[in-house]
Structures are given as structure tokens and as C-alpha cells.
C-alpha positions in Angstrom: -40.6 8.4 -17.3 -41.0 4.8 -17.7 -37.8 4.4 -20.2 -35.9 6.7 -17.3 -36.7 4.2 -14.3 -35.7 1.4 -16.6 -32.3 3.4 -17.6 -31.7 3.6 -13.7 -32.0 0.3 -12.6 -30.0 -0.7 -15.4 -27.3 1.8 -15.0 -27.8 0.5 -11.0 -26.8 -3.2 -11.9 -23.9 -2.0 -13.9 -22.9 -0.2 -11.2 -23.0 -3.3 -9.0 -21.2 -5.1 -11.2 -18.1 -2.3 -11.3 -18.4 -2.4 -7.1 -18.2 -5.8 -7.3 -14.5 -5.9 -8.7 -13.7 -3.0 -6.2 -10.4 -1.4 -6.6 -8.9 -4.6 -7.8 -8.4 -3.1 -11.3 -6.7 0.3 -9.8 -4.5 -1.8 -7.4 -3.9 -4.3 -10.0 -2.8 -0.9 -12.6 -0.8 0.3 -9.7 1.2 -3.0 -9.0 2.3 -3.2 -13.0 3.6 0.1 -12.8 5.3 -0.7 -9.4 7.0 -3.8 -11.6 7.9 -1.8 -14.3 9.6 0.8 -12.3 11.5 -1.7 -10.3 12.4 -3.4 -13.5 13.8 -0.1 -14.9 15.9 0.4 -11.5 17.5 -3.1 -12.1 17.9 -2.6 -15.5 20.0 0.9 -14.5 21.3 -0.1 -11.5 23.4 -3.7 -13.8 24.2 -0.8 -16.5 25.6 1.5 -13.5 27.8 -1.5 -12.1 29.3 -2.3 -15.3 30.3 1.3 -15.8 31.9 1.4 -12.3 33.6 -1.9 -13.1 35.3 -0.6 -16.1 36.3 3.1 -14.7 37.3 1.2 -11.3 39.6 -1.1 -13.8 40.8 2.0 -15.3 41.9 3.8 -12.3 43.7 0.6 -11.1 45.9 0.4 -14.6 46.6 3.6 -14.3 47.8 3.3 -10.5 49.7 0.1 -11.6 51.0 2.6 -13.9 52.0 5.4 -11.7 53.9 2.5 -9.8 55.5 1.3 -12.3 57.3 5.4 -13.3 57.3 5.7 -9.4 59.6 2.8 -9.3 61.6 3.5 -12.8 62.1 7.4 -11.1 63.4 5.8 -8.0 66.7 4.0 -10.0 67.1 7.1 -11.2 68.1 8.4 -8.3 71.0 6.4 -8.0 72.4 7.9 -11.2 71.8 11.4 -10.7 75.3 13.5 -10.3 73.8 17.1 -8.7 71.0 18.2 -6.5 69.1 20.1 -9.5 68.8 16.6 -11.3 67.7 14.9 -7.9 64.8 17.8 -7.1 63.6 17.6 -10.5 63.1 13.5 -10.0 61.6 14.0 -6.5 59.1 16.4 -8.0 58.2 14.2 -10.2 57.3 11.5 -7.7 56.0 13.7 -5.2 53.2 14.5 -8.7 52.5 10.6 -9.3 52.3 10.3 -5.3 49.3 13.1 -5.6 47.8 11.5 -8.7 48.1 8.2 -7.2 46.6 9.5 -4.1 43.4 10.6 -6.4 42.9 7.7 -8.0 43.1 5.8 -5.5 40.2 7.2 -3.6 38.5 7.7 -7.0 38.5 3.5 -6.9 37.3 3.8 -3.0 34.0 5.9 -4.0 33.6 3.1 -6.8 33.7 0.3 -4.4 31.5 2.3 -2.3 28.5 3.2 -4.5 29.2 -0.6 -5.8 28.2 -2.2 -2.3 25.3 0.4 -2.3 24.2 -0.3 -5.4 24.4 -4.2 -5.1 22.1 -4.0 -1.8 20.0 -1.8 -3.6 19.4 -4.8 -6.3 19.1 -7.6 -3.6 16.4 -5.7 -2.3 14.7 -4.7 -5.5 14.7 -8.3 -6.4 13.3 -9.2 -3.1 10.6 -6.9 -3.4 9.7 -7.8 -7.1 9.7 -11.2 -6.3 7.2 -10.9 -4.0 5.2 -8.3 -6.2 5.0 -10.8 -8.8 3.7 -13.5 -6.4 1.2 -11.0 -5.4 0.2 -9.9 -9.2 0.0 -13.5 -10.2 -2.7 -14.1 -7.8 -4.5 -10.6 -7.7 -4.5 -11.3 -11.5 -6.1 -14.6 -11.7 -8.8 -13.1 -9.4 -9.3 -10.3 -11.5 -9.0 -12.3 -14.9 -12.3 -14.6 -13.4 -14.3 -11.8 -11.9 -14.3 -10.0 -15.6 -14.9 -13.3 -17.1 -18.0 -13.8 -14.8 -19.6 -10.7 -15.3 -18.6 -10.5 -19.1 -22.1 -11.9 -19.9 -23.7 -10.2 -17.5 -22.8 -6.9 -18.2 -22.8 -7.2 -21.9 -26.4 -8.0 -21.9 -26.9 -5.1 -19.7 -25.4 -2.9 -21.8 -27.5 -3.6 -24.9 -30.6 -3.2 -22.8 -29.2 0.2 -21.8 -28.8 1.2 -25.4 -32.0 0.1 -26.3 -33.8 2.0 -23.3 -31.8 5.3 -24.1 -33.2 4.8 -27.4 -37.1 5.6 -26.3 -35.7 8.6 -24.5 -34.8 12.2 -26.4 -31.4 13.2 -26.6 -32.3 16.1 -24.4 -33.3 14.4 -21.6 -30.9 11.6 -21.9 -28.0 14.6 -21.5 -29.6 16.0 -18.3 -29.8 12.4 -16.9 -25.8 12.1 -17.4 -25.1 15.3 -15.9 -27.1 14.5 -12.7 -26.0 10.8 -12.5 -22.2 12.4 -12.7 -22.5 14.6 -10.0 -24.8 12.3 -7.5 -22.9 8.9 -7.5 -24.9 7.6 -10.4 -28.2 7.9 -8.9 -30.5 10.2 -11.4 -33.6 8.6 -10.8 -35.5 8.4 -7.6 -38.7 7.5 -6.2 -41.4 9.8 -3.7 -40.9 9.2 -0.3 -44.0 10.1 1.4 -44.0 13.6 0.3 -40.3 13.9 0.1 -37.3 13.4 -2.4 -36.1 9.8 -2.3 -32.9 11.3 -2.9 -32.1 13.9 -1.1 -35.6 13.9 1.6 -36.5 18.1 0.3 -40.0 18.2 0.7 -42.4 18.0 -2.1 -45.6 19.9 -2.2 -48.5 18.2 -2.6 -50.0 19.6 -5.7 -46.2 18.7 -7.1 -47.0 14.7 -5.4 -50.1 14.1 -6.8 -49.6 15.0 -10.0 -46.2 12.6 -10.0 -48.5 9.8 -8.7 -50.9 10.8 -11.7 -47.6 10.1 -14.3 -48.8 13.7 -16.0 -45.7 15.4 -15.2 -41.6 14.9 -15.4 -40.6 16.4 -12.4 -37.1 17.2 -10.9 -36.5 17.6 -7.4 -35.6 21.3 -6.7 -32.9 20.7 -4.2 -30.4 17.7 -6.2 -31.9 18.1 -9.4 -33.0 14.4 -9.4 -36.0 12.6 -11.6 -38.8 11.9 -9.3 -41.5 9.2 -9.6 -43.8 7.8 -8.1 -43.3 3.7 -7.0 -47.2 3.6 -8.0 -46.4 4.6 -11.7 -43.1 2.5 -11.7 -43.4 -1.3 -13.6 -41.2 -3.6 -11.3 
């Protein structure tokens, strides 16, 4: 039982080290992912701007070509000799004007999208700058905390490994299962005649046996290992 008590002490110390860091590692990881997402968005938006520029230029060139065609056809109108030729040229002009109108609408859509993306890029760059500054600070804090606790953690992990060797595998398996289910607390002391973990009553006979060290008892309610302070080594 004493080895279980020592193992619990070590695990509690390791848990305390993790608590000192709080949610900083998780938050730093989330911010790293956020930074990555912002960078990806910026890259995609910049690529889209280039595409818009190319497509908009293509449409503008086509509009210019249509204007040239319309002007040439208008010149031909003065040379026609009958209504049939005149109507045919006017129909062609109407068709070209429709195409020009479609292209101009397309250009307008591109320009509106361009403005939206430019605004998005400005917002994302502002967010990224702020995020980077915050990340630098948090990373330094995390690195310092990890550095300061690394030595102590290494010593505790070695002590834990040595302690585990003194406990049979089946008991360790039960200990780990209880620890996972009870927020890291698998071994508790007697509190009067009750379990120090959940407060469940323990019969006086079992209390006597626990205090004498003759049995390894587990609480009938929370399943934790229960020991007496009288028999533990500080």
C-alpha cells in the first residue's frame, strides 16, 4: 500500500506542474492554428486577386474589340445600298452591344469582388499582426514555464517509473483506471471513519484493518484505494 501512496504523491506533484501551465499550451496551439488559417486565407485571397485582374483585363480587351467592330460597322452603314443590308448591319450592332453589356456587367462584378477581397486582406493582415504579437508573448511564457519545470518533471517521472516497478501490473492497471475516472486521485486517506475521497462511510472493522495495514481496501462507492495516515510515510 505504501508504494501506491508514494505513487499518488508523485502523480499529484506531476498534476500540479501541469496545472501551473494552465491552459497556456492549448491556447498557444489554438493560436498557431488560427495563424495558419489566416495565412492560408491571405494566400488564397491574393491568388484570387491575381485571377480577377487577369479575367477583368480579358473582358476589357474584348469590350475594346467590340467597340472597334461597332465603329467599323457604323462606317459600313454609309455604304449600304438597300434596307436588307442596313438591317443586317444593325442586327449585328445590336448583338455586339448585348455582348458588350454582358462583359461590362462581368467587369463590374469582378471589381466589386476585388474591393471585397482587398478589404478582407486588410482585416486579415491586421488580425495576423495582432495575433503574431500575442503569440510571441505567449510562446515566451510557455517556453520559460516548460524550461523551469522540465528538470523537476524529469525527476518526478523517473521516481514514478521506479515506484511502478514495485507494484504488480494488475494493481497498476486498477490504479490508472481509477485515476483517470477520479481526476487523478486514486489513493486517499481515511477521514475519521469515512473515505477521504467521496465521504462514504467505512465500517469500524474495515477501519481497524486499514489502520493496522493488514489489507488494501478500496472504497465501495468511489473505488479509490483508502489508507490510514497513521501508516503512511511522510
